[in-house]
C-alpha positions in Angstrom: 27.2 34.0 -46.3 28.8 30.6 -47.0 26.6 28.3 -48.8 26.6 24.7 -47.9 24.4 21.7 -47.9 21.9 21.3 -45.1 21.6 18.0 -43.5 18.3 16.4 -44.0 16.4 15.5 -40.9 13.2 13.6 -41.1 10.2 15.4 -39.9 7.8 13.8 -37.4 5.2 13.2 -40.0 7.7 11.3 -42.3 8.4 8.7 -39.5 6.0 5.7 -39.7 3.3 6.0 -36.9 3.9 2.7 -35.4 7.6 3.6 -34.9 6.6 6.9 -33.3 4.2 5.1 -31.0 6.9 2.5 -30.0 9.3 5.3 -29.2 6.8 7.5 -27.3 5.4 4.6 -25.2 8.8 4.1 -23.6 9.1 7.7 -22.3 8.1 8.9 -18.9 4.9 10.8 -18.4 6.6 14.2 -17.7 8.5 13.9 -21.0 5.3 13.0 -22.9 3.4 16.0 -21.7 6.2 18.2 -23.2 6.1 16.3 -26.6 2.4 16.9 -27.0 3.2 20.3 -28.3 5.6 19.0 -31.1 2.8 18.6 -33.6 -0.8 17.7 -33.8 -0.1 14.1 -34.8 1.9 13.5 -31.6 -0.6 15.2 -29.5 -3.4 13.0 -30.9 -1.3 9.9 -30.4 -0.3 10.6 -26.8 -3.9 11.6 -25.9 -5.5 8.5 -27.4 -6.8 5.8 -25.0 -5.0 2.9 -26.6 -1.6 4.7 -26.3 -2.4 5.6 -22.7 -3.0 1.9 -21.8 0.2 0.9 -23.8 2.3 3.4 -21.9 0.7 2.3 -18.5 2.0 -1.2 -19.1 5.7 0.2 -19.2 5.4 2.6 -16.3 6.6 1.7 -12.8 3.8 0.9 -10.5 3.8 2.0 -7.0 1.6 1.7 -3.9 -0.4 4.8 -2.8 -1.8 5.1 0.7 -4.1 7.5 2.5 -5.4 8.0 6.1 -9.0 8.8 6.4 -10.0 10.8 9.6 -13.3 10.0 11.1 -13.7 13.3 12.9 -14.5 16.5 11.1 -12.5 19.7 11.2 -14.1 23.1 11.5 -15.2 23.2 7.9 -17.2 20.1 8.3 -15.2 18.0 5.8 -13.2 14.8 6.4 -9.5 15.3 5.7 -7.4 12.6 4.3 -3.6 12.4 4.2 -2.0 10.8 1.1 1.5 9.4 0.7 3.4 6.7 -1.3 6.4 4.4 -1.1 9.4 4.3 -3.5 11.4 1.2 -4.5 13.2 1.2 -1.2 10.0 1.3 0.8 10.8 4.9 1.9 7.9 7.4 2.3 7.3 9.9 -0.6 5.0 12.9 -0.2 2.0 12.8 -2.4 0.3 16.3 -2.8 -3.3 15.9 -3.3 -5.7 18.9 -3.9 -8.7 16.7 -3.3 -7.7 15.8 0.3 -11.1 16.9 1.6 -12.9 14.6 -0.9 -13.8 10.9 -0.6 -11.6 8.6 -2.6 -13.8 6.4 -4.9 -11.3 4.5 -7.0 -8.4 4.4 -9.4 -8.0 3.3 -12.9 -5.4 4.1 -15.7 -3.5 6.4 -13.4 -6.8 8.5 -12.8 -8.2 9.0 -9.3 -11.8 9.5 -8.7 -13.2 11.5 -5.8 -16.6 12.4 -4.5 -17.7 15.5 -2.5 -21.3 16.3 -1.8 -23.1 16.0 -5.0 -20.2 16.0 -7.4 -17.6 13.5 -8.7 -14.2 14.8 -9.8 -11.4 13.2 -11.8 -7.8 13.9 -11.3 -4.5 12.6 -12.8 -1.6 13.3 -10.3 1.0 12.8 -13.1 -0.4 15.5 -15.4 -2.2 17.6 -12.7 -5.3 17.4 -14.9 -8.6 17.5 -13.0 -12.3 18.4 -13.6 -15.8 17.6 -12.4 -17.2 14.6 -14.4 -20.4 13.6 -12.8 -23.3 14.4 -10.4 -24.7 12.4 -7.5 -28.3 13.7 -7.7 -31.4 11.6 -7.6 -30.0 8.4 -6.2 -33.2 8.0 -4.1 -34.3 9.2 -0.6 -33.1 8.5 2.9 -29.8 8.4 4.6 -27.4 5.8 3.4 -23.8 4.7 3.9 -21.1 3.9 1.3 -19.9 0.3 1.8 -17.5 0.1 -1.2 -16.8 1.8 -4.4 -14.9 1.4 -7.6 -13.8 3.0 -10.9 -13.0 1.0 -14.1 -12.8 1.4 -17.9 -15.6 -0.2 -20.0 -14.1 -1.0 -23.4 -17.4 -1.9 -24.9 -18.6 1.6 -24.9 -15.2 3.4 -24.6 -16.1 5.1 -21.4 -15.2 5.0 -17.7 -17.7 3.6 -15.2 -18.4 4.4 -11.5 -19.8 1.9 -9.1 -21.0 2.9 -5.6 -22.3 0.2 -3.2 -24.4 1.6 -0.5 -26.6 0.5 2.4 -30.0 2.0 2.8 -31.8 1.4 6.1 -35.2 -0.3 6.3 -37.5 -1.2 9.1 -36.7 -4.9 8.9 -33.2 -5.0 7.6 -30.8 -2.8 5.6 -31.0 -3.0 1.7 -27.9 -2.9 -0.2 -27.6 -1.4 -3.8 -25.0 -0.8 -6.3 -25.4 2.5 -8.2 -23.7 2.3 -11.6 -23.2 5.0 -14.2 -20.8 5.9 -17.1 -19.1 9.3 -17.1 -20.9 10.2 -20.3 -24.3 9.3 -18.8 -26.5 11.6 -16.5 -28.5 8.6 -15.1 -27.6 5.9 -12.5 -28.6 2.3 -12.7 -29.7 0.6 -9.6 -28.8 -3.0 -8.9 -30.0 -4.9 -5.8 -27.4 -7.0 -4.0 -28.8 -10.2 -2.5 -26.0 -10.5 0.0 -24.8 -8.6 3.0 -21.6 -6.6 2.1 -18.8 -6.6 4.6 -17.1 -3.3 5.3 -13.6 -4.6 5.2 -12.1 -2.0 2.9 -13.2 1.2 1.3 -12.2 0.8 -2.3 -13.0 -2.7 -3.9 -10.0 -4.5 -5.6 -10.3 -4.0 -9.4 -9.5 -7.0 -11.7 -10.4 -7.5 -15.4 -12.6 -4.4 -14.9 -14.6 -6.0 -12.3 -15.0 -5.2 -8.6 -14.4 -7.8 -5.9 -15.8 -7.4 -2.4 -16.4 -9.5 0.7 -19.9 -10.5 1.8 -21.8 -13.0 3.6 -25.3 -14.7 3.5 -28.1 -12.8 5.0 -29.4 -14.1 8.4 -31.7 -17.0 7.9 -30.1 -18.1 4.6 -27.1 -20.0 6.0 -28.4 -23.4 5.3 -28.9 -26.2 7.8 -25.1 -27.1 8.2 -24.1 -23.6 9.4 -23.8 -22.6 12.9 -26.2 -20.0 14.4 -24.8 -16.4 14.1 -22.1 -17.6 11.7 -23.3 -16.7 8.2 -21.1 -18.1 5.5 -18.5 -15.6 4.2 -18.4 -15.1 0.4 -16.4 -13.3 -2.3 -18.7 -11.3 -4.6 -17.7 -10.0 -8.0 -19.7 -7.1 -9.5 -19.6 -7.6 -13.3 -19.4 -4.2 -14.8 -20.3 -5.5 -18.2 -23.6 -6.9 -17.2 -24.1 -4.7 -14.0 -24.8 -7.7 -11.8 -23.3 -9.5 -8.6 -21.8 -12.9 -9.0 -20.6 -15.4 -6.5 -16.8 -15.8 -6.8 -15.2 -19.1 -6.2 -13.2 -19.5 -2.9 -10.6 -22.1 -2.3 -11.9 -25.1 -0.3 -11.4 -24.7 3.6 -8.7 -26.4 5.4 -9.8 -29.0 7.7 -13.1 -27.9 9.5 -12.3 -24.2 9.5 -14.8 -21.7 8.5 -12.7 -20.5 5.5 -12.8 -16.8 6.5 -11.3 -14.2 4.3 -9.5 -11.3 6.1 -8.5 -9.3 3.0 -8.7 -9.0 -0.8 -6.2 -7.4 -3.1 -4.6 -7.6 -6.5 -0.9 -8.7 -6.8 0.9 -8.9 -10.2 -2.4 -9.0 -12.2 -3.9 -11.7 -9.9 -6.5 -11.6 -7.3 -5.3 -12.3 -3.8 -6.9 -13.2 -0.6 -5.7 -13.6 3.1 -7.1 -16.3 5.4 -6.0 -17.6 8.8 -3.9 -20.7 9.1 -3.0 -23.0 11.9 0.4 -21.4 12.2 -0.3 -17.9 11.0 -1.9 -16.4 7.9 -2.0 -17.6 4.4 -1.8 -15.3 1.3 -3.4 -17.1 -1.7 -3.4 -16.0 -5.3 -5.8 -16.9 -8.1 -3.4 -17.9 -10.9 -6.3 -18.3 -13.5 -9.0 -15.6 -13.2 -12.3 -17.2 -12.2 -11.0 -20.7 -11.8 -11.5 -22.1 -8.3 -8.8 -24.8 -8.7 -6.1 -22.1 -9.5 -6.0 -20.7 -6.0 -2.4 -21.2 -4.9 -0.7 -20.4 -1.5 1.8 -17.6 -2.3 3.2 -17.6 1.2 2.4 -18.0 4.9 3.2 -15.5 7.6 4.1 -17.2 10.8 3.9 -14.4 13.4 1.9 -14.4 16.6 1.6 -10.7 16.8 -0.7 -10.7 13.7 -3.4 -12.6 15.7 -5.5 -9.8 16.6 -9.3 -9.6 17.1 -11.4 -8.3 14.0 -8.2 -8.6 12.1 -7.7 -7.5 8.4 -4.7 -7.9 6.2 -5.0 -6.4 2.7 -2.3 -7.2 0.0 -1.6 -4.0 -1.9 1.5 -4.2 -4.1 4.5 -6.4 -5.0 7.9 -4.4 -5.3 10.6 -5.2 -7.9 12.6 -6.7 -5.1 10.1 -9.3 -4.3 8.4 -7.7 -1.3 4.7 -7.9 -0.8 3.3 -4.6 0.8 0.3 -5.1 2.9 -2.0 -3.0 5.2 -2.5 -4.4 8.7 -5.7 -3.6 10.6 -6.1 -0.3 8.6 -3.3 1.0 10.8 0.1 -0.1 9.7 2.0 -0.9 6.5 3.9 -4.2 6.4 6.2 -5.8 3.8 6.9 -9.4 3.4 10.1 -10.5 1.7 9.4 -13.6 -0.4 13.1 -14.5 -0.5 14.1 -14.2 3.1 10.6 -14.9 4.4 10.9 -12.1 6.8 8.1 -9.6 7.9 9.3 -6.0 7.8 7.8 -2.9 9.3 7.6 -0.1 6.9 8.1 3.5 8.1 5.1 5.6 7.4 3.7 9.0 8.0 2.5 9.9 11.5 -0.7 8.1 12.1 -3.5 10.8 12.6 -5.8 10.5 15.5 -9.2 8.7 14.8 -8.2 7.6 11.3 -7.8 4.4 9.3 -5.3 3.4 6.6 -6.1 2.2 3.1 -3.8 1.4 0.2 -4.1 0.7 -3.6 -1.7 0.3 -6.5 -1.2 3.4 -8.6 0.7 3.8 -12.0 1.6 7.0 -13.7 -0.4 7.7 -16.9 -1.2 10.3 -19.5 -4.8 9.5 -19.5 -7.3 12.3 -18.9 -10.6 10.5 -19.0 -11.8 13.2 -21.4 -15.5 12.7 -21.8 -18.3 15.0 -22.6 -19.6 16.6 -19.4 -23.3 15.7 -18.6 -25.7 18.7 -18.9 -26.5 20.4 -15.7 -29.6 19.2 -14.0 -32.2 21.3 -12.3 -31.0 22.4 -9.0 -32.5 20.5 -6.0 -31.9 21.7 -2.4 -33.4 18.7 -0.7 -30.6 17.0 1.2 -32.1 13.6 1.0 -31.6 13.7 -2.8 -27.8 13.9 -2.3 -25.7 11.0 -1.4 -23.1 11.8 1.3 -19.9 9.8 1.8 -20.1 9.2 5.4 -17.2 7.7 7.3 -17.6 3.9 8.0 -17.0 2.7 11.5 -15.2 -0.6 10.8 -14.7 -1.6 14.4 
């Protein structure tokens, strides 16, 4: 056998860790999943939360949509249809094994679902899924989910679930936010002093906080408000302090009521939609939490948008400068910021008795790997479970 000098190739452990992280963070998720088996060091780096966040920043974000059917099938479950859009605004199929579960929120490429008494976590990119929490002991009585959210709490290095519900009372419904970390087995109950409006299923997530539309309760409007016209508000649920805060709105134009017909997040900024004299204004909050930073992004001048009980929710900004929105929970629209044209987007067939929702999604290697809470003593009383009932928005 001919002897020769072997070329020396640096082993992975001889490469500085910061260089490895820089290289790996530029790779797509599917490639990263293969590289986890190279060595323990790479597996540890790719699985680390900080790397997951760094990789997310480089990934291409895309909008994800789902139809929720109000009617039940033979199994007694509510079936949802999920799909997404590519860069050309063409429909892409999205296989979801949790189609019979209620969607609760998305964070770091992880989707959270609720079904009966369980909460499940799923990463569509890695196909990783598991049960992460229980919905027992949230109190008694029938209740409805008004909004929900899923975020990451860096102060405790854990994910947090927020479920806002309405519990009937003899006088008036009481609204609560139930909050829990995935590592915890208990829920914190926070009373909401306002009436939450059921404009969207999943609350927009910004800086780890949830943002929802609300209004003053009856009798608290103030002397300048018209009867039966409570002031509309934007609420922020601070997930660090577990409390509701009033969020600054832009000043109304002229003598208008300053109504908000949709909330969303575009390019890392909170957005809102309000009616204008000639159409609909989409405003963006350039500096988070600063009232004076509200700026008109664009105005849609189109008479066919003037519909009763109208909602227009900003979802996503494409790399071509098109703002993707959901109209009246029924149709996807795209507004071209350059040509100022409103485009209809082809979408999947609209199921009967259903509503359309959308949110931004980004591929990720995150797995939300937390210790599973110990099993609680089984309780068969139905009123100890929280059920995700369909909300009748109209």
